[in-house]
Residue, then its C-alpha position, 0 to 999 in steps of 0.5 A: x500499499x502506497x500512502x500518499x500526502x493529503x495534498x497528493x490525494x486532493x490533486x488526485x480527486x481534482x484531476x478525477x472529477x475534472x477528467x469524468x465530469x467535464x472532460x467526459x473521457x471515461x477511460x481515462x478516468x479509470x485510473x482515478x476510480x477503483x474497480x471496486x469502488x463503493x458509492x454511498x450516494x442516493x442519486x447514483x448507482x453503485x459502483x465505478x460503473x454506475x457512476x460512469x453510466x450516468x456521467x455517460x447517459x447524463x447531459x453533455x452540458x454537465x460541468x463540475x466546478x470546485x469552490x474548496x477541496x479539503x484533505x486530511x489522511x486518505x480523505x478529501x472533501x470538495x464543495x463544489x457545483x454541478x451545472x448543466x444537469x437538465x434540472x431546474x436547479x443546479x446541485x451544490x454538493x459536498x463530496x467526500x472521498x476515501x483514497x487508497x494507493x492513489x485511486x478513489x475507493x469510497x464516496x458519500x455526498x450531501x446534495x442541495x438544489x442551488x438557491x436563487x436569490x429569490x430563495x435565499x432567506x439569508x441572502x447569500x449565494x450557496x455557491x461562490x460570491x455570486x448567484x448563478x444565472 
């Protein structure tokens, strides 16, 4: 088992997300996700295959933006936004990933529809410093 630093793990996860969600390069993305990947999301089918099939069948306009990435040990947590989902609202997501030997092996998420200016009780955007669209 090769241990990576938290900074290395963060780089791996960010590059993996860009490869899969923004470039839609499923073949290249295989090197970032373990074949035995465990998915704890209510929105994504099980395993690496379920995730990749969801992306392949999804909107070609889907994009991922990361606002914050935090790593500790073998865990990386991202605060990001998925746009172009073909749904009424973007998703603001916290993704938590566990890595082993430089690949993602397990995932949890917390997903919310992105609030509009009118829908924000506090008056602040959920992602970045401006409301989208």
